[in-house]
C-alpha positions in Angstrom: -65.7 -70.9 5.0 -63.7 -73.5 6.8 -60.0 -73.3 7.5 -58.8 -76.1 5.2 -55.7 -74.8 3.5 -52.6 -75.9 5.3 -50.1 -73.1 5.5 -47.1 -75.4 5.1 -48.4 -76.5 1.7 -48.7 -73.0 0.1 -45.0 -72.4 -0.6 -44.3 -75.8 -2.3 -47.5 -75.4 -4.4 -46.4 -72.0 -5.7 -42.7 -72.9 -6.0 -41.8 -70.3 -3.4 -40.0 -70.1 -0.1 -41.7 -70.3 3.3 -40.7 -66.7 4.0 -42.6 -65.6 0.8 -45.6 -67.6 1.8 -45.5 -66.1 5.3 -45.2 -62.5 3.9 -48.2 -63.1 1.5 -50.4 -64.5 4.3 -49.3 -62.2 7.1 -52.3 -60.9 9.1 -54.8 -63.4 7.8 -57.0 -65.3 10.2 -55.7 -68.7 11.0 -56.7 -71.8 13.0 -54.4 -74.4 14.5 -55.2 -78.1 14.5 -52.7 -80.5 16.0 -49.3 -79.2 14.9 -50.6 -77.5 11.7 -51.8 -74.0 10.8 -54.8 -73.6 8.4 -56.1 -70.7 6.5 -59.2 -70.1 4.4 -58.8 -70.2 0.6 -61.0 -67.1 0.1 -58.6 -65.1 2.4 -55.4 -66.5 0.8 -56.2 -65.8 -2.8 -56.8 -62.0 -2.5 -53.8 -61.7 -0.3 -51.4 -63.5 -2.7 -52.8 -61.7 -5.7 -52.2 -58.3 -4.0 -48.7 -59.1 -2.6 -47.1 -61.5 -5.1 -45.3 -60.0 -8.0 -46.9 -62.2 -10.6 -50.3 -62.4 -8.9 -52.0 -65.8 -8.7 -53.5 -67.2 -11.8 -53.5 -70.3 -14.1 -51.7 -73.4 -12.9 -50.5 -71.9 -9.6 -54.1 -71.0 -8.7 -55.3 -74.6 -9.7 -52.6 -76.1 -7.5 -53.6 -73.9 -4.6 -57.3 -74.8 -5.0 -56.4 -78.5 -5.2 -54.6 -78.3 -1.8 -57.9 -77.0 -0.3 -59.9 -79.8 -1.8 -60.6 -81.6 1.4 -64.0 -82.9 2.4 -66.5 -80.1 2.0 -68.5 -79.5 5.2 -71.8 -77.9 3.9 -72.9 -77.1 7.4 -69.8 -75.1 8.4 -70.6 -71.4 9.0 -69.8 -69.1 6.2 -67.2 -66.6 7.4 -64.7 -64.2 5.8 -64.6 -61.0 3.8 -66.7 -61.5 0.7 -66.1 -58.0 -0.6 -62.3 -58.4 -0.5 -62.5 -61.7 -2.3 -64.9 -60.4 -5.0 -62.7 -57.4 -5.5 -59.7 -59.6 -6.5 -61.6 -61.6 -9.1 -60.9 -61.4 -12.8 -63.7 -60.8 -15.3 -64.1 -64.5 -16.1 -64.2 -65.3 -12.4 -66.9 -62.6 -11.8 -68.9 -64.1 -14.7 -68.7 -67.6 -13.1 -69.8 -66.0 -9.7 -72.8 -64.4 -11.4 -73.7 -67.7 -13.0 -73.5 -69.5 -9.6 -75.6 -66.8 -7.9 -78.3 -67.1 -10.5 -78.4 -70.9 -10.1 -78.4 -70.6 -6.3 -81.2 -68.1 -6.3 -83.3 -70.5 -8.4 -82.4 -73.3 -6.1 -83.5 -71.3 -3.1 -86.9 -70.6 -4.7 -87.2 -74.4 -5.3 -86.1 -75.3 -1.7 -88.1 -72.6 0.2 -90.8 -71.8 -2.3 -93.1 -69.2 -0.7 -90.6 -68.3 2.0 -87.6 -67.5 -0.3 -88.3 -63.8 0.1 -87.4 -64.1 3.8 -83.7 -64.8 3.0 -81.7 -61.5 3.2 -79.8 -60.3 0.2 -76.5 -60.4 2.2 -76.8 -64.2 2.1 -76.2 -64.2 -1.6 -73.4 -61.6 -1.2 -71.5 -64.2 0.8 -72.1 -67.0 -1.7 -68.5 -66.6 -3.0 -67.3 -67.9 0.3 -69.2 -71.2 0.1 -66.5 -73.8 -0.7 -68.1 -75.4 -3.8 -68.7 -72.0 -5.3 -65.3 -70.7 -4.4 -63.6 -73.6 -6.2 -65.9 -73.2 -9.2 -65.3 -69.4 -9.4 -61.5 -69.7 -9.2 -60.9 -72.7 -11.4 -64.0 -73.0 -13.7 -64.3 -76.6 -12.6 -68.0 -77.3 -11.8 -67.4 -80.8 -10.4 -68.4 -79.7 -6.8 -71.7 -78.1 -8.1 -74.8 -79.9 -9.3 -75.0 -80.6 -13.0 -78.6 -79.6 -13.6 -80.2 -76.4 -12.5 -83.0 -78.4 -10.9 -80.5 -80.1 -8.6 -79.5 -76.8 -6.9 -82.3 -76.9 -4.4 -80.6 -79.2 -1.9 -77.2 -77.4 -2.2 -78.9 -74.0 -1.9 -80.8 -75.1 1.2 -77.5 -76.3 2.8 -75.9 -73.0 2.0 -78.8 -70.9 3.3 -78.9 -72.8 6.5 -75.2 -72.6 7.0 -75.0 -68.9 6.3 -78.3 -67.5 7.7 -78.7 -66.0 11.1 -80.9 -67.6 13.8 -83.9 -65.3 13.1 -83.9 -66.1 9.4 -83.8 -69.9 10.2 -86.7 -69.5 12.6 -88.7 -67.7 10.0 -88.0 -70.3 7.4 -88.9 -73.2 9.7 -92.0 -71.5 11.2 -95.5 -72.6 10.5 -96.6 -69.0 10.1 -97.9 -67.9 6.7 -96.4 -65.0 4.7 -99.3 -62.7 5.6 -98.6 -63.2 9.3 -95.0 -62.1 8.7 -96.2 -58.9 7.0 -97.8 -57.9 10.3 -94.8 -58.8 12.5 
């Protein structure tokens, strides 16, 4: 997931001081661009939920997600701690994640048809770090996701290619048949 959440915008969005925002995000991976420091939304949400007295839900969460709503780069590598992010999700958020995983699995089958079995299960474990899915899971707003299940093939292909390792991509793009892979 890209570093798109500006650190300086967190405190005003949550009606907090910069010291509080600094305490909540201490130790998280950061990237500097120009004069600004950026973090990943999927890292910030679990950290604030764990350290902030009132957690991070409702309107505060929506404001934070809206700050992260920059242009989504579907080709950016998927990085971050998926297990930590999933552990902090509420029941409704987990249900939305399960719904998104189901749609993406179907999209992968449409996009890669007879080679979809070559995609490792870990790829779907990191789905929660894919920016459109992260925003949907946290807010329930499906505006960044396709409307129809049949439209997921293109988005699922983008996700798989952004998150898969080089060996998986070679297998998916190879002209070998499935039987040849069984003997490799």
